[in-house]
PDB file of N, CA, C and O in Angstrom:
ATOM      1  N   MET A   1      36.782 134.676  93.544  1.00  0.00           N
ATOM      2  CA  MET A   1      35.459 134.176  93.830  1.00  0.00           C
ATOM      3  C   MET A   1      34.484 135.344  93.817  1.00  0.00           C
ATOM      4  O   MET A   1      34.764 136.415  94.354  1.00  0.00           O
ATOM      5  N   ASP A   2      33.343 135.116  93.199  1.00  0.00           N
ATOM      6  CA  ASP A   2      32.302 136.130  93.158  1.00  0.00           C
ATOM      7  C   ASP A   2      31.256 135.838  94.215  1.00  0.00           C
ATOM      8  O   ASP A   2      30.858 134.691  94.417  1.00  0.00           O
ATOM      9  N   MET A   3      30.816 136.891  94.885  1.00  0.00           N
ATOM     10  CA  MET A   3      29.750 136.768  95.868  1.00  0.00           C
ATOM     11  C   MET A   3      28.807 137.939  95.641  1.00  0.00           C
ATOM     12  O   MET A   3      29.240 139.081  95.487  1.00  0.00           O
ATOM     13  N   LYS A   4      27.524 137.644  95.622  1.00  0.00           N
ATOM     14  CA  LYS A   4      26.533 138.683  95.393  1.00  0.00           C
ATOM     15  C   LYS A   4      25.651 138.803  96.625  1.00  0.00           C
ATOM     16  O   LYS A   4      25.108 137.804  97.096  1.00  0.00           O
ATOM     17  N   ILE A   5      25.502 140.006  97.150  1.00  0.00           N
ATOM     18  CA  ILE A   5      24.626 140.265  98.282  1.00  0.00           C
ATOM     19  C   ILE A   5      23.387 140.950  97.731  1.00  0.00           C
ATOM     20  O   ILE A   5      23.469 142.011  97.111  1.00  0.00           O
ATOM     21  N   MET A   6      22.219 140.317  97.970  1.00  0.00           N
ATOM     22  CA  MET A   6      20.975 140.860  97.433  1.00  0.00           C
ATOM     23  C   MET A   6      19.825 140.537  98.377  1.00  0.00           C
ATOM     24  O   MET A   6      19.952 139.681  99.252  1.00  0.00           O
ATOM     25  N   PRO A   7      18.699 141.229  98.195  1.00  0.00           N
ATOM     26  CA  PRO A   7      17.536 140.925  99.037  1.00  0.00           C
ATOM     27  C   PRO A   7      17.104 139.476  98.862  1.00  0.00           C
ATOM     28  O   PRO A   7      17.249 138.897  97.785  1.00  0.00           O
ATOM     29  N   CYS A   8      16.577 138.906  99.926  1.00  0.00           N
ATOM     30  CA  CYS A   8      16.127 137.520  99.899  1.00  0.00           C
ATOM     31  C   CYS A   8      14.771 137.432  99.208  1.00  0.00           C
ATOM     32  O   CYS A   8      13.887 138.252  99.453  1.00  0.00           O
ATOM     33  N   THR A   9      14.615 136.435  98.347  1.00  0.00           N
ATOM     34  CA  THR A   9      13.357 136.202  97.660  1.00  0.00           C
ATOM     35  C   THR A   9      12.961 134.741  97.817  1.00  0.00           C
ATOM     36  O   THR A   9      13.781 133.911  98.210  1.00  0.00           O
ATOM     37  N   LYS A  10      11.725 134.429  97.516  1.00  0.00           N
ATOM     38  CA  LYS A  10      11.252 133.057  97.629  1.00  0.00           C
ATOM     39  C   LYS A  10      12.094 132.155  96.726  1.00  0.00           C
ATOM     40  O   LYS A  10      12.353 132.488  95.570  1.00  0.00           O
ATOM     41  N   GLY A  11      12.509 131.033  97.256  1.00  0.00           N
ATOM     42  CA  GLY A  11      13.347 130.098  96.520  1.00  0.00           C
ATOM     43  C   GLY A  11      14.832 130.373  96.664  1.00  0.00           C
ATOM     44  O   GLY A  11      15.647 129.656  96.085  1.00  0.00           O
ATOM     45  N   ALA A  12      15.205 131.407  97.431  1.00  0.00           N
ATOM     46  CA  ALA A  12      16.612 131.775  97.587  1.00  0.00           C
ATOM     47  C   ALA A  12      17.403 130.722  98.344  1.00  0.00           C
ATOM     48  O   ALA A  12      18.630 130.687  98.246  1.00  0.00           O
ATOM     49  N   GLY A  13      16.726 129.862  99.098  1.00  0.00           N
ATOM     50  CA  GLY A  13      17.411 128.821  99.860  1.00  0.00           C
ATOM     51  C   GLY A  13      18.195 127.859  98.995  1.00  0.00           C
ATOM     52  O   GLY A  13      19.055 127.131  99.491  1.00  0.00           O
ATOM     53  N   GLU A  14      17.906 127.851  97.715  1.00  0.00           N
ATOM     54  CA  GLU A  14      18.629 126.971  96.798  1.00  0.00           C
ATOM     55  C   GLU A  14      20.051 127.466  96.554  1.00  0.00           C
ATOM     56  O   GLU A  14      20.927 126.671  96.215  1.00  0.00           O
ATOM     57  N   TYR A  15      20.294 128.755  96.718  1.00  0.00           N
ATOM     58  CA  TYR A  15      21.605 129.285  96.370  1.00  0.00           C
ATOM     59  C   TYR A  15      22.175 130.270  97.378  1.00  0.00           C
ATOM     60  O   TYR A  15      23.266 130.793  97.148  1.00  0.00           O
ATOM     61  N   GLY A  16      21.497 130.548  98.474  1.00  0.00           N
ATOM     62  CA  GLY A  16      22.008 131.543  99.409  1.00  0.00           C
ATOM     63  C   GLY A  16      21.479 131.349 100.809  1.00  0.00           C
ATOM     64  O   GLY A  16      20.884 130.318 101.124  1.00  0.00           O
ATOM     65  N   TYR A  17      21.696 132.339 101.642  1.00  0.00           N
ATOM     66  CA  TYR A  17      21.315 132.309 103.048  1.00  0.00           C
ATOM     67  C   TYR A  17      20.514 133.545 103.413  1.00  0.00           C
ATOM     68  O   TYR A  17      20.778 134.642 102.919  1.00  0.00           O
ATOM     69  N   LEU A  18      19.543 133.359 104.274  1.00  0.00           N
ATOM     70  CA  LEU A  18      18.842 134.475 104.899  1.00  0.00           C
ATOM     71  C   LEU A  18      19.710 134.883 106.087  1.00  0.00           C
ATOM     72  O   LEU A  18      19.930 134.085 106.998  1.00  0.00           O
ATOM     73  N   CYS A  19      20.197 136.104 106.082  1.00  0.00           N
ATOM     74  CA  CYS A  19      21.161 136.556 107.092  1.00  0.00           C
ATOM     75  C   CYS A  19      20.476 137.219 108.279  1.00  0.00           C
ATOM     76  O   CYS A  19      19.594 138.063 108.121  1.00  0.00           O
ATOM     77  N   HIS A  20      20.901 136.818 109.464  1.00  0.00           N
ATOM     78  CA  HIS A  20      20.442 137.421 110.704  1.00  0.00           C
ATOM     79  C   HIS A  20      21.554 138.318 111.244  1.00  0.00           C
ATOM     80  O   HIS A  20      22.695 137.867 111.347  1.00  0.00           O
ATOM     81  N   PRO A  21      21.260 139.578 111.592  1.00  0.00           N
ATOM     82  CA  PRO A  21      22.288 140.454 112.161  1.00  0.00           C
ATOM     83  C   PRO A  21      22.819 139.891 113.488  1.00  0.00           C
ATOM     84  O   PRO A  21      22.059 139.361 114.299  1.00  0.00           O
ATOM     85  N   VAL A  22      24.106 140.013 113.688  1.00  0.00           N
ATOM     86  CA  VAL A  22      24.764 139.511 114.896  1.00  0.00           C
ATOM     87  C   VAL A  22      24.500 140.483 116.056  1.00  0.00           C
ATOM     88  O   VAL A  22      24.657 141.695 115.906  1.00  0.00           O
ATOM     89  N   CYS A  23      24.097 139.937 117.214  1.00  0.00           N
ATOM     90  CA  CYS A  23      23.760 140.774 118.377  1.00  0.00           C
ATOM     91  C   CYS A  23      24.920 141.669 118.812  1.00  0.00           C
ATOM     92  O   CYS A  23      24.699 142.815 119.203  1.00  0.00           O
ATOM     93  N   SER A  24      26.138 141.167 118.751  1.00  0.00           N
ATOM     94  CA  SER A  24      27.277 141.979 119.193  1.00  0.00           C
ATOM     95  C   SER A  24      27.495 143.192 118.281  1.00  0.00           C
ATOM     96  O   SER A  24      28.096 144.179 118.704  1.00  0.00           O
ATOM     97  N   ASN A  25      27.015 143.125 117.036  1.00  0.00           N
ATOM     98  CA  ASN A  25      27.122 144.274 116.136  1.00  0.00           C
ATOM     99  C   ASN A  25      25.996 145.280 116.353  1.00  0.00           C
ATOM    100  O   ASN A  25      26.166 146.471 116.092  1.00  0.00           O
ATOM    101  N   LEU A  26      24.853 144.805 116.830  1.00  0.00           N
ATOM    102  CA  LEU A  26      23.683 145.657 117.077  1.00  0.00           C
ATOM    103  C   LEU A  26      23.113 145.325 118.453  1.00  0.00           C
ATOM    104  O   LEU A  26      22.027 144.755 118.549  1.00  0.00           O
ATOM    105  N   PRO A  27      23.830 145.674 119.513  1.00  0.00           N
ATOM    106  CA  PRO A  27      23.427 145.234 120.851  1.00  0.00           C
ATOM    107  C   PRO A  27      22.053 145.716 121.320  1.00  0.00           C
ATOM    108  O   PRO A  27      21.400 145.027 122.104  1.00  0.00           O
ATOM    109  N   ASP A  28      21.602 146.878 120.858  1.00  0.00           N
ATOM    110  CA  ASP A  28      20.309 147.382 121.330  1.00  0.00           C
ATOM    111  C   ASP A  28      19.223 147.331 120.257  1.00  0.00           C
ATOM    112  O   ASP A  28      18.237 148.063 120.342  1.00  0.00           O
ATOM    113  N   ALA A  29      19.392 146.486 119.264  1.00  0.00           N
ATOM    114  CA  ALA A  29      18.420 146.404 118.167  1.00  0.00           C
ATOM    115  C   ALA A  29      17.033 146.001 118.652  1.00  0.00           C
ATOM    116  O   ALA A  29      16.031 146.459 118.104  1.00  0.00           O
ATOM    117  N   GLY A  30      16.962 145.153 119.669  1.00  0.00           N
ATOM    118  CA  GLY A  30      15.663 144.740 120.203  1.00  0.00           C
ATOM    119  C   GLY A  30      14.871 145.896 120.793  1.00  0.00           C
ATOM    120  O   GLY A  30      13.640 145.864 120.803  1.00  0.00           O
ATOM    121  N   LYS A  31      15.565 146.914 121.283  1.00  0.00           N
ATOM    122  CA  LYS A  31      14.902 148.096 121.835  1.00  0.00           C
ATOM    123  C   LYS A  31      14.510 149.073 120.724  1.00  0.00           C
ATOM    124  O   LYS A  31      13.510 149.781 120.834  1.00  0.00           O
ATOM    125  N   ARG A  32      15.295 149.101 119.672  1.00  0.00           N
ATOM    126  CA  ARG A  32      15.077 150.062 118.586  1.00  0.00           C
ATOM    127  C   ARG A  32      14.080 149.567 117.535  1.00  0.00           C
ATOM    128  O   ARG A  32      13.420 150.369 116.874  1.00  0.00           O
ATOM    129  N   HIS A  33      13.975 148.254 117.385  1.00  0.00           N
ATOM    130  CA  HIS A  33      13.135 147.689 116.329  1.00  0.00           C
ATOM    131  C   HIS A  33      12.051 146.804 116.934  1.00  0.00           C
ATOM    132  O   HIS A  33      12.344 145.759 117.516  1.00  0.00           O
ATOM    133  N   ARG A  34      10.831 147.218 116.798  1.00  0.00           N
ATOM    134  CA  ARG A  34       9.700 146.467 117.345  1.00  0.00           C
ATOM    135  C   ARG A  34       9.636 145.075 116.690  1.00  0.00           C
ATOM    136  O   ARG A  34       9.736 144.942 115.470  1.00  0.00           O
ATOM    137  N   GLY A  35       9.471 144.066 117.517  1.00  0.00           N
ATOM    138  CA  GLY A  35       9.302 142.710 117.005  1.00  0.00           C
ATOM    139  C   GLY A  35      10.578 141.918 116.808  1.00  0.00           C
ATOM    140  O   GLY A  35      10.522 140.724 116.511  1.00  0.00           O
ATOM    141  N   TRP A  36      11.736 142.561 116.967  1.00  0.00           N
ATOM    142  CA  TRP A  36      12.986 141.814 116.824  1.00  0.00           C
ATOM    143  C   TRP A  36      13.203 140.989 118.085  1.00  0.00           C
ATOM    144  O   TRP A  36      12.979 141.468 119.197  1.00  0.00           O
ATOM    145  N   ARG A  37      13.639 139.752 117.904  1.00  0.00           N
ATOM    146  CA  ARG A  37      13.931 138.916 119.064  1.00  0.00           C
ATOM    147  C   ARG A  37      15.249 138.181 118.858  1.00  0.00           C
ATOM    148  O   ARG A  37      15.675 137.924 117.732  1.00  0.00           O
ATOM    149  N   LYS A  38      15.878 137.852 119.979  1.00  0.00           N
ATOM    150  CA  LYS A  38      17.162 137.155 119.923  1.00  0.00           C
ATOM    151  C   LYS A  38      16.945 135.676 119.643  1.00  0.00           C
ATOM    152  O   LYS A  38      16.058 135.035 120.207  1.00  0.00           O
ATOM    153  N   ILE A  39      17.788 135.153 118.748  1.00  0.00           N
ATOM    154  CA  ILE A  39      17.808 133.722 118.451  1.00  0.00           C
ATOM    155  C   ILE A  39      19.274 133.293 118.397  1.00  0.00           C
ATOM    156  O   ILE A  39      20.171 134.124 118.537  1.00  0.00           O
ATOM    157  N   ARG A  40      19.510 132.030 118.200  1.00  0.00           N
ATOM    158  CA  ARG A  40      20.865 131.507 118.037  1.00  0.00           C
ATOM    159  C   ARG A  40      21.089 131.149 116.576  1.00  0.00           C
ATOM    160  O   ARG A  40      20.211 130.576 115.930  1.00  0.00           O
ATOM    161  N   CYS A  41      22.263 131.487 116.056  1.00  0.00           N
ATOM    162  CA  CYS A  41      22.614 131.111 114.694  1.00  0.00           C
ATOM    163  C   CYS A  41      22.608 129.581 114.603  1.00  0.00           C
ATOM    164  O   CYS A  41      23.232 128.917 115.431  1.00  0.00           O
ATOM    165  N   PRO A  42      21.916 129.015 113.615  1.00  0.00           N
ATOM    166  CA  PRO A  42      21.873 127.559 113.493  1.00  0.00           C
ATOM    167  C   PRO A  42      23.209 126.949 113.068  1.00  0.00           C
ATOM    168  O   PRO A  42      23.382 125.731 113.133  1.00  0.00           O
ATOM    169  N   VAL A  43      24.153 127.784 112.635  1.00  0.00           N
ATOM    170  CA  VAL A  43      25.457 127.283 112.200  1.00  0.00           C
ATOM    171  C   VAL A  43      26.472 127.314 113.345  1.00  0.00           C
ATOM    172  O   VAL A  43      27.110 126.302 113.637  1.00  0.00           O
ATOM    173  N   CYS A  44      26.623 128.484 113.997  1.00  0.00           N
ATOM    174  CA  CYS A  44      27.681 128.633 115.003  1.00  0.00           C
ATOM    175  C   CYS A  44      27.156 128.815 116.428  1.00  0.00           C
ATOM    176  O   CYS A  44      27.927 128.712 117.382  1.00  0.00           O
ATOM    177  N   GLY A  45      25.857 129.084 116.589  1.00  0.00           N
ATOM    178  CA  GLY A  45      25.282 129.280 117.911  1.00  0.00           C
ATOM    179  C   GLY A  45      25.414 130.691 118.452  1.00  0.00           C
ATOM    180  O   GLY A  45      24.976 130.962 119.570  1.00  0.00           O
ATOM    181  N   ARG A  46      26.004 131.592 117.688  1.00  0.00           N
ATOM    182  CA  ARG A  46      26.164 132.993 118.095  1.00  0.00           C
ATOM    183  C   ARG A  46      24.802 133.659 118.224  1.00  0.00           C
ATOM    184  O   ARG A  46      23.879 133.324 117.482  1.00  0.00           O
ATOM    185  N   GLY A  47      24.665 134.592 119.150  1.00  0.00           N
ATOM    186  CA  GLY A  47      23.420 135.334 119.301  1.00  0.00           C
ATOM    187  C   GLY A  47      23.192 136.240 118.107  1.00  0.00           C
ATOM    188  O   GLY A  47      24.102 136.947 117.674  1.00  0.00           O
ATOM    189  N   CYS A  48      21.979 136.222 117.573  1.00  0.00           N
ATOM    190  CA  CYS A  48      21.657 137.102 116.453  1.00  0.00           C
ATOM    191  C   CYS A  48      20.189 137.513 116.560  1.00  0.00           C
ATOM    192  O   CYS A  48      19.444 137.012 117.402  1.00  0.00           O
ATOM    193  N   TRP A  49      19.801 138.425 115.697  1.00  0.00           N
ATOM    194  CA  TRP A  49      18.457 138.990 115.733  1.00  0.00           C
ATOM    195  C   TRP A  49      17.592 138.420 114.623  1.00  0.00           C
ATOM    196  O   TRP A  49      18.054 138.194 113.505  1.00  0.00           O
ATOM    197  N   GLU A  50      16.324 138.191 114.956  1.00  0.00           N
ATOM    198  CA  GLU A  50      15.332 137.768 113.973  1.00  0.00           C
ATOM    199  C   GLU A  50      14.238 138.822 113.949  1.00  0.00           C
ATOM    200  O   GLU A  50      13.670 139.162 114.987  1.00  0.00           O
ATOM    201  N   SER A  51      13.946 139.333 112.770  1.00  0.00           N
ATOM    202  CA  SER A  51      12.901 140.349 112.615  1.00  0.00           C
ATOM    203  C   SER A  51      11.606 139.698 112.153  1.00  0.00           C
ATOM    204  O   SER A  51      11.576 138.512 111.827  1.00  0.00           O
ATOM    205  N   GLU A  52      10.552 140.476 112.129  1.00  0.00           N
ATOM    206  CA  GLU A  52       9.276 139.984 111.604  1.00  0.00           C
ATOM    207  C   GLU A  52       9.440 139.570 110.140  1.00  0.00           C
ATOM    208  O   GLU A  52       8.843 138.588 109.698  1.00  0.00           O
ATOM    209  N   GLY A  53      10.249 140.321 109.394  1.00  0.00           N
ATOM    210  CA  GLY A  53      10.514 139.979 107.996  1.00  0.00           C
ATOM    211  C   GLY A  53      11.174 138.612 107.846  1.00  0.00           C
ATOM    212  O   GLY A  53      10.841 137.850 106.938  1.00  0.00           O
ATOM    213  N   HIS A  54      12.108 138.307 108.739  1.00  0.00           N
ATOM    214  CA  HIS A  54      12.732 136.978 108.722  1.00  0.00           C
ATOM    215  C   HIS A  54      11.671 135.893 108.935  1.00  0.00           C
ATOM    216  O   HIS A  54      11.655 134.879 108.238  1.00  0.00           O
ATOM    217  N   ARG A  55      10.790 136.124 109.905  1.00  0.00           N
ATOM    218  CA  ARG A  55       9.771 135.123 110.225  1.00  0.00           C
ATOM    219  C   ARG A  55       8.815 134.921 109.052  1.00  0.00           C
ATOM    220  O   ARG A  55       8.393 133.795 108.784  1.00  0.00           O
ATOM    221  N   ILE A  56       8.473 135.992 108.356  1.00  0.00           N
ATOM    222  CA  ILE A  56       7.591 135.885 107.185  1.00  0.00           C
ATOM    223  C   ILE A  56       8.270 135.075 106.083  1.00  0.00           C
ATOM    224  O   ILE A  56       7.656 134.183 105.497  1.00  0.00           O
ATOM    225  N   ILE A  57       9.521 135.380 105.805  1.00  0.00           N
ATOM    226  CA  ILE A  57      10.245 134.652 104.764  1.00  0.00           C
ATOM    227  C   ILE A  57      10.362 133.178 105.112  1.00  0.00           C
ATOM    228  O   ILE A  57      10.178 132.319 104.250  1.00  0.00           O
ATOM    229  N   LYS A  58      10.670 132.874 106.385  1.00  0.00           N
ATOM    230  CA  LYS A  58      10.781 131.473 106.814  1.00  0.00           C
ATOM    231  C   LYS A  58       9.446 130.745 106.677  1.00  0.00           C
ATOM    232  O   LYS A  58       9.419 129.569 106.315  1.00  0.00           O
ATOM    233  N   ALA A  59       8.337 131.432 106.964  1.00  0.00           N
ATOM    234  CA  ALA A  59       7.017 130.812 106.842  1.00  0.00           C
ATOM    235  C   ALA A  59       6.672 130.540 105.376  1.00  0.00           C
ATOM    236  O   ALA A  59       6.056 129.522 105.059  1.00  0.00           O
ATOM    237  N   GLN A  60       7.067 131.447 104.488  1.00  0.00           N
ATOM    238  CA  GLN A  60       6.773 131.290 103.068  1.00  0.00           C
ATOM    239  C   GLN A  60       7.678 130.275 102.393  1.00  0.00           C
ATOM    240  O   GLN A  60       7.281 129.644 101.413  1.00  0.00           O
ATOM    241  N   ASP A  61       8.886 130.111 102.906  1.00  0.00           N
ATOM    242  CA  ASP A  61       9.868 129.214 102.298  1.00  0.00           C
ATOM    243  C   ASP A  61      10.547 128.414 103.408  1.00  0.00           C
ATOM    244  O   ASP A  61      11.677 128.724 103.785  1.00  0.00           O
ATOM    245  N   PRO A  62       9.873 127.385 103.938  1.00  0.00           N
ATOM    246  CA  PRO A  62      10.408 126.641 105.084  1.00  0.00           C
ATOM    247  C   PRO A  62      11.779 126.003 104.845  1.00  0.00           C
ATOM    248  O   PRO A  62      12.485 125.698 105.806  1.00  0.00           O
ATOM    249  N   GLY A  63      12.160 125.799 103.613  1.00  0.00           N
ATOM    250  CA  GLY A  63      13.445 125.181 103.308  1.00  0.00           C
ATOM    251  C   GLY A  63      14.611 126.146 103.208  1.00  0.00           C
ATOM    252  O   GLY A  63      15.736 125.739 102.917  1.00  0.00           O
ATOM    253  N   ILE A  64      14.344 127.435 103.449  1.00  0.00           N
ATOM    254  CA  ILE A  64      15.409 128.431 103.298  1.00  0.00           C
ATOM    255  C   ILE A  64      16.503 128.214 104.339  1.00  0.00           C
ATOM    256  O   ILE A  64      16.218 127.891 105.492  1.00  0.00           O
ATOM    257  N   LYS A  65      17.751 128.394 103.923  1.00  0.00           N
ATOM    258  CA  LYS A  65      18.883 128.267 104.840  1.00  0.00           C
ATOM    259  C   LYS A  65      19.067 129.603 105.552  1.00  0.00           C
ATOM    260  O   LYS A  65      18.986 130.663 104.930  1.00  0.00           O
ATOM    261  N   THR A  66      19.315 129.547 106.854  1.00  0.00           N
ATOM    262  CA  THR A  66      19.539 130.764 107.628  1.00  0.00           C
ATOM    263  C   THR A  66      20.865 130.673 108.359  1.00  0.00           C
ATOM    264  O   THR A  66      21.343 129.584 108.674  1.00  0.00           O
ATOM    265  N   ALA A  67      21.451 131.828 108.623  1.00  0.00           N
ATOM    266  CA  ALA A  67      22.714 131.907 109.356  1.00  0.00           C
ATOM    267  C   ALA A  67      22.904 133.343 109.809  1.00  0.00           C
ATOM    268  O   ALA A  67      22.285 134.264 109.278  1.00  0.00           O
ATOM    269  N   CYS A  68      23.777 133.522 110.808  1.00  0.00           N
ATOM    270  CA  CYS A  68      24.129 134.898 111.163  1.00  0.00           C
ATOM    271  C   CYS A  68      24.915 135.477 109.985  1.00  0.00           C
ATOM    272  O   CYS A  68      25.436 134.736 109.152  1.00  0.00           O
ATOM    273  N   THR A  69      24.991 136.773 109.928  1.00  0.00           N
ATOM    274  CA  THR A  69      25.670 137.420 108.809  1.00  0.00           C
ATOM    275  C   THR A  69      27.112 136.954 108.688  1.00  0.00           C
ATOM    276  O   THR A  69      27.600 136.746 107.577  1.00  0.00           O
ATOM    277  N   ALA A  70      27.806 136.784 109.813  1.00  0.00           N
ATOM    278  CA  ALA A  70      29.210 136.352 109.774  1.00  0.00           C
ATOM    279  C   ALA A  70      29.341 134.975 109.133  1.00  0.00           C
ATOM    280  O   ALA A  70      30.227 134.767 108.304  1.00  0.00           O
ATOM    281  N   CYS A  71      28.481 134.035 109.500  1.00  0.00           N
ATOM    282  CA  CYS A  71      28.544 132.680 108.921  1.00  0.00           C
ATOM    283  C   CYS A  71      28.167 132.702 107.444  1.00  0.00           C
ATOM    284  O   CYS A  71      28.811 132.038 106.631  1.00  0.00           O
ATOM    285  N   ALA A  72      27.133 133.457 107.091  1.00  0.00           N
ATOM    286  CA  ALA A  72      26.692 133.515 105.699  1.00  0.00           C
ATOM    287  C   ALA A  72      27.787 134.094 104.806  1.00  0.00           C
ATOM    288  O   ALA A  72      28.047 133.573 103.721  1.00  0.00           O
ATOM    289  N   LEU A  73      28.426 135.166 105.258  1.00  0.00           N
ATOM    290  CA  LEU A  73      29.526 135.735 104.482  1.00  0.00           C
ATOM    291  C   LEU A  73      30.691 134.760 104.380  1.00  0.00           C
ATOM    292  O   LEU A  73      31.306 134.629 103.322  1.00  0.00           O
ATOM    293  N   GLY A  74      30.996 134.072 105.488  1.00  0.00           N
ATOM    294  CA  GLY A  74      32.069 133.087 105.468  1.00  0.00           C
ATOM    295  C   GLY A  74      31.792 131.964 104.483  1.00  0.00           C
ATOM    296  O   GLY A  74      32.695 131.533 103.765  1.00  0.00           O
ATOM    297  N   LYS A  75      30.556 131.487 104.441  1.00  0.00           N
ATOM    298  CA  LYS A  75      30.200 130.423 103.508  1.00  0.00           C
ATOM    299  C   LYS A  75      30.277 130.921 102.064  1.00  0.00           C
ATOM    300  O   LYS A  75      30.662 130.173 101.164  1.00  0.00           O
ATOM    301  N   GLY A  76      29.909 132.185 101.847  1.00  0.00           N
ATOM    302  CA  GLY A  76      29.998 132.765 100.512  1.00  0.00           C
ATOM    303  C   GLY A  76      31.428 132.903 100.038  1.00  0.00           C
ATOM    304  O   GLY A  76      31.689 132.938  98.835  1.00  0.00           O
ATOM    305  N   MET A  77      32.365 132.983 100.988  1.00  0.00           N
ATOM    306  CA  MET A  77      33.777 133.093 100.632  1.00  0.00           C
ATOM    307  C   MET A  77      34.459 131.730 100.670  1.00  0.00           C
ATOM    308  O   MET A  77      35.679 131.638 100.543  1.00  0.00           O
ATOM    309  N   GLY A  78      33.670 130.676 100.845  1.00  0.00           N
ATOM    310  CA  GLY A  78      34.210 129.334 100.791  1.00  0.00           C
ATOM    311  C   GLY A  78      34.783 128.823 102.104  1.00  0.00           C
ATOM    312  O   GLY A  78      35.560 127.869 102.100  1.00  0.00           O
ATOM    313  N   ARG A  79      34.425 129.426 103.211  1.00  0.00           N
ATOM    314  CA  ARG A  79      34.934 128.963 104.513  1.00  0.00           C
ATOM    315  C   ARG A  79      34.064 127.900 105.094  1.00  0.00           C
ATOM    316  O   ARG A  79      34.345 127.400 106.183  1.00  0.00           O
TER     317      ARG A  79
END
């Protein structure tokens, strides 16, 4: 199976996921990165981070699929 990891662009929701970093992998990201806030993964409910960039992409493409990085990678591998 082929999986390609690339920057998110408008219309990417048709074929991929906007990935949110998992909080357990970056526990102090909210302190290090201005504007990052904790959210819940819409797939598994795990705590993850949302940046200003995520919010901009979601506003520009409301239909984009989002998930924590672990869920997005799992879906890309057919899980």
